[in-house]
N, C-alpha and C positions, 0 to 999 in steps of 0.2 A: 544544738546553739547552747550557746551556756554564759551568763555573766561573767562569771572573769576573762573568757575570750571576747566580746566589748571592754571589757576596762585593757584588758591590753592590749587590742586593737586600739584604740584612744590615747595609752600612754604610749606608746608607742610613735603614733602622732602628735603629741607633744613633743616629746622628746627628738624626736629623728633620728633614734638609735634603739635596738631590741638592748644593748647594754645597760645605756639610762634609763629603758625603761622598765626592768629586771630588780634595778637599785629604786624605785619609784616604786616599784609594787612590793617588793621587798621580796622575793623569789629569784630561782637560779635563773642566769640567762638561757641554758639546753630545754625548762621548762619551759621559759615564754617562747621559745620559738616553737613547739610543742603547737603550743596553741594556736599559735597565728598560722603555724600552717593545717594543723585541724579546722579553722573555720573556713582561709582558702579554699582546700581540697571540699568543701562541702559547699560552699558554692561557688565552686568551677571557676573561682577569678581570679586574681592575684593582685590584693588589694596594696602592695607598696612597691615602690621603685624604688633602686639606689639610685643615687645621682651623688657630684660633690660635696653638697652638702650635708650628708645623709639619709635617711628614708623617707620618701613623700606619701603622701599619698594617692593612690591612682585612682580616674573616674568612680569604677564600682568601689572603690575608698573610701571616695567624700560623701558619697552617698550611705553610706554602710554606718560612718561615723555620724552622721548629722540625724540619722535614728536613730542609734547608739545612747548619742548623748541625752537626746526627748526622755527615752527611752526610760535609762537609771533613775535621770531628773526627777519619773514622775514613779519610781519604784522608793525612790530615797525623801518624798515626801510620805509617801504613804509610813514608809517605815518610821518615817518621826512624830506623827499622828495619833499612829496605835501606838507603841513603845509607855507613853506617859502617865501617870497616874490616872488617875477618872478625877473628873472634876477639872486639867489644868490645863490651859488650852496653849495646844504646843504644834509645828509644823513647819517647815517650807516655804514660804511664800517668796512668789517674784514678781517684781514691781518692774517697770516699764517709766522713764522719764526722758521728757524732751531734752534736749539738752542746757539748751536756753535757763530753766526748773535747776536742774540738780544743784547748784553752788544754793538754794533757795530752801530746794526743803531735805534733799537727803537725809542730812546727820541732825537735823529738827524729828525727823521721824524717825530714823535711827531711832534715837535719844526716847523717846514718847513710846517707842514701841514695846523697846528693852524695860521700863519705865512699866507698863500694867502688863505686859505678858512676857516676862523673863525667858521661856520655853520656845517661843517663836522666836523661828533665823528670815535676815531677810535676804532676798536676792536682790541689789539690785542693779538693773542694765542702763543706758542711756542710747536713746535713735530716735530719729524726726519720724515724722508720722505717723508715713507711708508703714517704716519699719516696726512698728509699735503697733502698726494694727496688722500686720500680717501676721508677728510675733503673738499676738493674739489668737489672731484665727487658728493658729497651729496650735492651740494650746502649749505654748512655750512659754507664756509668762501666764500670770494669774491678774493683772490689774496694770494701768498703764496711765498714765496722765500726759494727755497729748493734745496736740487742737482736734477740734473736731473734726472727727472721721465722717470721709461721706459715709452714707446710711447701708450699713450694712446687718444680715439677719444672724448673721451668729456673733452678733458684738451686740452687748446694752450698755448706753453711757450716762452719766448724771449731768447734767452742768453743773460749774463751779462757776466762772470769771469771763466773765471781757474786758481783754485788755489791748491799750491805744498801743498804736504800731509809730515809731517814733524816725523821724533824717536826723540819722549822728552822719557829724565831721567832726576832726579833728577843731582842738582849737587855732592851732597856728593857722590854719584854710582863713580863720577871722571870717566866721559865715556869720553873714547880715541877717537876723531871723525876728518873725514878729515872733506873738503868743502861740501861734500856730503859722502854717505851710500850707497852701494847697496844694494839691496834686502837679498842677503848669510847675512848679517850684525842682522839682524833677529833669527838668528841661536840661540838656547841656548837662548839668551833672556829668563824674564821671562812679559809678557804681559800680562797689564792692557788692554783687550778693552773693547767696545761696545757691547753689542747683533746683531743679525744677520741681522735685521732690519733695524741696521745705515750704511747709504752709506758708510762714512767710511772702518767699515769691511767687505762688499762688495766686495771695490775696493782693498782692501789686500788678501783676499784670492782669488780672483781670480788669484791677479797677483804672488802671493804664489803659487798656484797650478799649472800655469804654468811650475816657475821653478823649481817646485817639493821640494817648503820651508815646514817643517814643521811646525807651530806653537805652540809655548809656551804658552797658556793660562791658567795661573793660578787663572783671576780672571774677572770678567765682570761688569762693572758700568754703566746704562745706563742714567748716569745724567754728564753734562760735571765737576757740579762744586765735583761731587762724585769721577772720575777722577783726576783732581785733588790733593782733599782732598790725593787720595792713592797714586798719583806720588806725591807728597814732600813727602810721607813715608819713602820714598824708595825699598816700598814694587819690584816696577818691573817699565820697562817702558813702553811706551806704542804710537800711529801713528795720530796725532793732524794734521787737517791746522791749517795754523797760526792765521788766524781770534779765534780761542780756544785758544789761551795764548796770545795774545796782550793785557795784562796788566804789567803794570810795575813792578809790586812787585812781580809778577812769574816770570818774565821773573828770575831776580834777581835771585833765585833756581833751576831756571833750565835750561839745556841745551839742544840745537835743531841743528837738521841737516835734509834737505831736500834731502829724500826715496827714493831710486830708480836711474838708471842709464840708459835712462833717467826718472827723477824724475818722481811720480806719480803726477795726478793732480786733483779734482775733479771741476765739473762745476755746475754753480750755474746758476741757471734760476729763473725768475720771471711768475707766471704759473694763471692760473684761468682757470673759468667753460667756455667750450663752450657754455653748457647748459644754460647758466643764463644771463640772460639781464645783460651787465653791463650801469649800472646808466651815467649819469655824474658825481657823484662823486666817480665812483668808475675807471672809467678814469683817473680825473685829479690827486688821489691818486697816481694810479697807472703808472701813465708820472713823478710825484713828485719822486718816490721810486727808476722807474731806471734810473733816475738822479743823488738822492742821491748816489748809488752804484756805478756809474762812477766818483763821484769829491771820491771820499772816494778813487775810484784805483789811478785815474791821481794824488789823493796826497798822495797816497803811506801809507796810513791811514791802508788799509787792506791789510795786511804783506802778502809779495810774488805776488800778483794779476793780472791776465792780462786782458786784457777787452778782451770779449767774440771774439769781434766783429771788423772787420778791420777800424783801426782811421786813417786815413793822415795826414800824416803831415805838423804842422802850415808851417814850412818854405817853402813850399809848394805853 
C-alpha cells in the first residue's frame, strides 16, 4: 500500500468522483482508477459504492479513510519538523478548542504564534469536551483547550481557569433577576440546553439532581450559534459560561445572571496526550496558549473567570 493510494482514496471521498479527484491531485483519471483498483484488490474489499450523488465510502472505506487521514497528518508533521534549518522552530501543531472559546482565543493565538514562530503552522479544530478528549487519546490532536475532563492516564492537564455559569434570557422576556439566582430559579423555566455530552449540561444536571430540581427542557441545541438563535427568539432560557455570550451585539439583546449560590462554575484546562511525544513546536504553542489565556483573564476579557492557579499579589 502506497501513500499515493491513500491520497487517492481521500480525494475520491472528498469529491465523490474519480474525475474530480484526479483533477484535485493533478493526475490522469485512468491512473487514479488503477490506484483505487490496486488498493481494493490488496484489501479484498470494495472501498466505494456508486450512488445518485456520486461515489460514497463503504464501511470498510470509512475505516481506511479515518486511519489514512491520521497517518498522512502524522507524516506531514514529521516532514515540516525535519525540513527547516537548524535553530528554527517549525512544524504542524493541532489545537482543539471548545466552541464557546473559539471566538475569544483562536485569532489571538494564531497571531501570537505567527509573530513568535513564523515556521509553525496551526491546525485549529472545534469540539465539545468529550470529542476533544477522544481526539487527544487517539493522537489526532496535540493540544486541547477543554472543560476539565475525567481523569485519564493518557491525558495530562494544566488547570487554567474557573468560570461561572450564567442563566441567560432574551430581554424581551423581561426577567426580574437579582445579583445572582439560586438553582431553584430554573423551576418552571423553558430551557434550551445542549445534549448530554456537553460540559455545561453535565454540571447543571448534577447540581439540580442534588437539590431535587426538575428541568423543563424544551429543546436541545448542540452548537453555540443555534443556542443563541433560539435564545434571541424568546422561546426559552439557557445556561452558558460568560465567554459564550461575550459579544457586544448579543449582550444588547440578552440578560444574564450568575446561577447558583455559590455560583456554578466549570474549570477549563490545557490538555495534551501523554503517549504522543511533544515536539519543540508543540511545547512552544502550549506555552503561548497558556500565557494567552492568563492574559485574557487578567485583562477581564474572559467574563467572570478566575485563574485556577494561585497568584502572588504584585504588591508583595
